[in-house]
C-alpha positions as a printed NumPy array, in Angstrom:
array([[  0.   ,   0.   ,   0.   ],
       [  2.908,   2.351,   0.695],
       [  4.157,   1.947,  -2.874],
       [  0.676,   2.437,  -4.29 ],
       [  0.21 ,   5.617,  -2.22 ],
       [  3.566,   6.948,  -3.457],
       [  2.556,   6.264,  -7.075],
       [ -0.795,   7.945,  -6.475],
       [  0.897,  11.014,  -5.007],
       [  3.26 ,  11.231,  -7.996],
       [  0.449,  10.778, -10.483],
       [ -1.662,  13.47 ,  -8.798],
       [  1.345,  15.801,  -9.034],
       [  1.384,  15.268, -12.817],
       [  4.287,  12.847, -12.937],
       [  3.804,   9.963, -15.376],
       [  3.867,   6.682, -13.512],
       [  4.656,   3.211, -14.745],
       [  4.44 ,   0.012, -12.755],
       [  6.585,  -3.101, -12.855],
       [  4.479,  -6.101, -11.863],
       [  7.417,  -8.405, -11.819],
       [  8.035, -11.076, -11.052],
       [  4.674, -12.735, -10.769],
       [  4.618, -15.952,  -8.762],
       [  3.111, -19.33 ,  -9.638],
       [  0.63 , -19.11 ,  -6.77 ],
       [ -0.916, -15.945,  -8.232],
       [ -4.178, -16.449, -10.073],
       [ -6.704, -14.454, -12.057],
       [ -8.209, -12.908,  -8.913],
       [ -4.781, -11.772,  -7.69 ],
       [ -4.04 , -10.16 , -11.041],
       [ -7.449,  -8.503, -11.134],
       [ -6.871,  -7.004,  -7.691],
       [ -3.404,  -5.701,  -8.575],
       [ -4.466,  -4.316, -11.939],
       [ -7.473,  -2.586, -10.363],
       [ -5.107,  -0.76 ,  -7.99 ],
       [ -2.9  ,   0.236, -10.903],
       [ -5.872,   1.376, -13.003],
       [ -7.039,   3.55 , -10.109],
       [ -3.858,   5.568, -10.646],
       [ -5.135,   6.645, -14.047],
       [ -3.954,   5.604, -17.454],
       [ -0.747,   3.806, -16.612],
       [  1.5  ,   1.251, -18.278],
       [  2.145,  -1.937, -16.338],
       [  5.249,  -3.912, -17.202],
       [  4.836,  -7.619, -16.47 ],
       [  7.218, -10.557, -16.325],
       [  6.72 , -14.024, -14.861],
       [  9.461, -15.205, -12.514],
       [ 12.451, -16.82 , -14.189],
       [ 14.193, -19.677, -12.333],
       [ 17.614, -18.947, -13.826],
       [ 18.629, -15.659, -12.216],
       [ 20.191, -14.873,  -8.843],
       [ 17.02 , -13.069,  -7.808],
       [ 15.137, -16.37 ,  -8.145],
       [ 17.232, -17.869,  -5.364],
       [ 16.616, -14.751,  -3.271],
       [ 12.856, -15.143,  -3.787],
       [ 13.057, -18.827,  -2.862],
       [ 15.014, -18.035,   0.297],
       [ 12.641, -15.218,   1.272],
       [  9.6  , -17.472,   0.748],
       [ 11.18 , -20.174,   2.926],
       [ 12.005, -17.689,   5.685],
       [  8.48 , -16.248,   5.563],
       [  6.929, -19.717,   5.818],
       [  5.192, -19.564,   2.433],
       [  5.455, -23.289,   1.838],
       [  3.067, -23.302,  -1.134],
       [  5.22 , -20.709,  -2.919],
       [  8.399, -22.624,  -2.023],
       [  6.951, -25.859,  -3.44 ],
       [  5.945, -24.186,  -6.701],
       [  9.257, -22.371,  -7.093],
       [ 11.188, -25.564,  -6.393],
       [  9.133, -27.463,  -8.954],
       [  9.8  , -24.68 , -11.444],
       [ 13.523, -24.889, -10.79 ],
       [ 13.481, -28.676, -11.167],
       [ 11.412, -28.864, -14.359],
       [ 11.987, -26.628, -17.367],
       [  8.646, -27.713, -18.87 ],
       [  6.814, -26.818, -15.664],
       [  8.328, -23.336, -15.801],
       [  7.437, -22.928, -19.493],
       [  3.805, -23.859, -18.859],
       [  3.636, -21.56 , -15.812],
       [  5.171, -18.601, -17.68 ],
       [  2.833, -18.978, -20.652],
       [ -0.188, -19.242, -18.376],
       [  0.885, -16.146, -16.431],
       [  1.49 , -14.052, -19.56 ],
       [ -1.843, -15.09 , -20.992],
       [ -3.846, -14.574, -17.796],
       [ -2.417, -11.118, -17.124],
       [ -3.171,  -9.996, -20.684],
       [ -6.72 , -11.395, -20.447],
       [ -7.417,  -9.674, -17.128],
       [ -5.978,  -6.388, -18.42 ],
       [ -8.678,  -6.231, -21.109],
       [-11.236,  -5.596, -18.332],
       [ -9.733,  -2.173, -17.62 ],
       [-10.07 ,   0.701, -20.089],
       [ -6.92 ,   2.798, -20.273],
       [ -4.642,   0.171, -18.74 ],
       [ -1.785,  -1.086, -20.882],
       [  0.179,  -4.195, -19.937],
       [  3.527,  -4.651, -21.617],
       [  4.651,  -8.242, -21.043],
       [  8.262,  -9.355, -21.182],
       [  8.623, -12.993, -22.258],
       [ 12.038, -14.331, -21.289],
       [ 14.468, -15.297, -24.08 ],
       [ 14.485, -18.882, -22.823],
       [ 10.69 , -18.99 , -22.983],
       [ 10.769, -17.801, -26.602],
       [ 13.385, -20.454, -27.45 ],
       [ 11.232, -23.113, -25.768],
       [  8.238, -22.402, -27.991],
       [  7.648, -23.336, -31.62 ],
       [  5.589, -22.169, -34.551],
       [  2.816, -19.657, -34.008],
       [  3.402, -19.442, -30.256],
       [  7.077, -18.612, -30.765],
       [  6.117, -15.927, -33.29 ],
       [  3.618, -14.403, -30.84 ],
       [  6.15 , -14.42 , -28.01 ],
       [  8.842, -12.846, -30.206],
       [  6.423, -10.131, -31.34 ],
       [  5.431,  -9.512, -27.721],
       [  9.082,  -9.345, -26.721],
       [ 10.   ,  -6.922, -29.505],
       [  6.957,  -4.642, -29.219],
       [  7.678,  -1.044, -28.32 ],
       [  6.26 ,  -0.248, -24.914],
       [  3.374,   2.232, -24.996],
       [  4.46 ,   4.756, -22.373],
       [  4.446,   8.33 , -23.527],
       [  6.593,  11.201, -22.332],
       [  4.586,  13.75 , -24.26 ],
       [  0.979,  14.637, -24.897],
       [  0.762,  12.449, -28.011],
       [ -1.67 ,   9.542, -28.051],
       [ -0.254,   6.052, -27.938],
       [ -2.043,   3.093, -29.413],
       [ -2.164,  -0.279, -27.723],
       [  0.286,  -2.664, -29.28 ],
       [ -1.459,  -5.624, -30.914],
       [  1.581,  -7.727, -29.997],
       [  0.756,  -7.19 , -26.32 ],
       [ -2.336,  -9.341, -26.136],
       [ -3.398, -12.737, -24.919],
       [ -1.577, -15.719, -26.371],
       [ -4.692, -17.905, -26.414],
       [ -8.275, -17.826, -25.174],
       [ -7.615, -20.42 , -22.458],
       [ -4.921, -22.661, -21.023],
       [ -6.014, -25.634, -23.145],
       [ -5.345, -23.593, -26.275],
       [ -1.861, -22.774, -24.994],
       [ -1.172, -26.487, -24.5  ],
       [ -2.052, -27.086, -28.166],
       [  0.451, -24.429, -29.211],
       [  3.339, -26.046, -27.307]])
């Protein structure tokens, strides 16, 4: 709440604000994303940058350690499974990207710019790989002037539901 209040204060002072919703965790679901995005939308027309957690970086180990110390066993189990299985991580990351983009469509004036990891792009084939590459290479929509920015068609859901994503793998 402290961060949200700081963003709100900046926005009310006329400062453009952008939010990094990253990393998202495997225990987060559609309701969690809806709640977060509703807070961000309340700030006005903002850009939200989103990235699912990546099990390869040093910050992943920090997140795992912090979750263990905080007693979040469900998060620890999911993160450990992600670290142990590349396929599990791929499926999680695709689901997260898709769900966040789907939920974002419920909010007028809210742009979500997703960042698919290079390894995720390499793990996909065909149409899914093309969509992820386009998403990755899309220019983010934030504006530092009064000009209008259009939503990037590359920043949209990957599939209508998780079953459709499985067919693309």
